[in-house]
C-alpha positions in Angstrom: 65.3 74.7 76.7 62.1 74.2 79.0 62.0 72.2 81.9 60.0 69.0 83.0 56.7 69.7 84.5 56.6 69.5 87.8 53.9 66.7 89.2 52.5 66.9 92.7 53.0 63.6 94.5 49.4 61.8 94.4 50.7 58.6 96.4 50.7 55.3 94.9 48.7 54.4 92.0 46.0 52.0 92.3 46.2 48.6 90.7 43.7 47.1 88.5 41.5 44.6 89.7 43.5 41.3 88.9 42.1 38.4 87.2 43.1 34.9 87.5 44.4 33.5 84.2 43.1 30.7 82.4 45.5 28.0 83.6 45.2 28.9 87.4 42.8 28.3 89.9 40.3 30.9 90.6 41.1 32.3 94.4 37.6 33.6 94.6 35.4 30.7 93.7 34.4 27.6 94.8 37.4 24.8 94.9 37.0 21.4 94.5 33.7 21.0 93.0 34.2 20.0 89.5 36.3 16.5 90.2 37.5 16.9 86.4 38.8 20.1 86.7 42.8 19.7 87.4 43.5 22.5 90.0 39.9 21.3 92.0 40.8 19.6 95.4 39.1 19.7 98.5 42.0 18.9 100.2 44.8 21.2 100.5 46.8 19.1 102.4 47.3 16.7 99.8 48.2 18.9 97.3 50.5 21.4 99.0 52.2 18.1 101.7 52.0 15.1 99.0 52.9 11.5 100.4 56.6 10.5 99.5 56.6 8.3 96.2 57.8 4.9 96.8 61.2 4.5 99.8 62.9 7.8 99.4 66.2 8.6 100.9 65.0 11.3 102.8 61.6 10.1 103.8 60.5 10.6 107.4 57.5 8.5 107.4 59.1 5.2 108.8 60.5 7.6 111.7 59.3 7.2 115.4 57.1 10.0 116.2 59.5 11.5 118.7 62.7 11.6 116.6 64.1 14.7 116.9 64.2 17.0 113.6 67.4 18.1 111.5 67.8 20.8 109.0 70.8 19.0 107.2 73.7 16.4 108.0 77.2 17.4 108.2 78.5 14.6 106.2 82.3 16.2 105.6 84.2 16.1 109.2 87.8 17.6 109.0 90.6 15.2 110.3 92.4 17.1 112.8 89.8 18.9 114.8 86.9 17.1 113.8 84.6 19.9 112.9 81.7 18.6 110.7 80.8 20.5 107.7 78.0 20.8 105.0 79.7 20.7 101.7 83.6 19.6 100.7 84.1 23.5 99.6 83.4 24.2 103.3 85.2 21.4 104.2 88.1 22.8 102.3 88.4 26.0 103.0 88.6 25.1 106.9 91.6 23.3 106.1 93.2 26.0 104.0 92.5 28.8 106.9 92.6 26.9 110.1 95.2 24.5 109.9 97.5 26.1 107.6 101.1 26.4 109.1 101.8 29.7 111.3 105.3 31.4 109.9 
């Protein structure tokens, strides 16, 4: 049986030039020229960070500017020690492990 030919490593292959699909925005073109084009927008802030629609639960629009930002709100608090958890599952694990009776 013949073995496979060994090729010398030539490095990474060069990728072909990418072209945008018809439904994608053209990264090399001018953006926002045609107002009827759905992908065209001259203000990227409106596209990336749209205003909240209506009165939302998590809207920070009405908060004062110096209000501290929090990542999440700990809604589940342990009855025995007062430690807070993000989910009920984490609270249940804490109760089983930290407050189990010692033999």
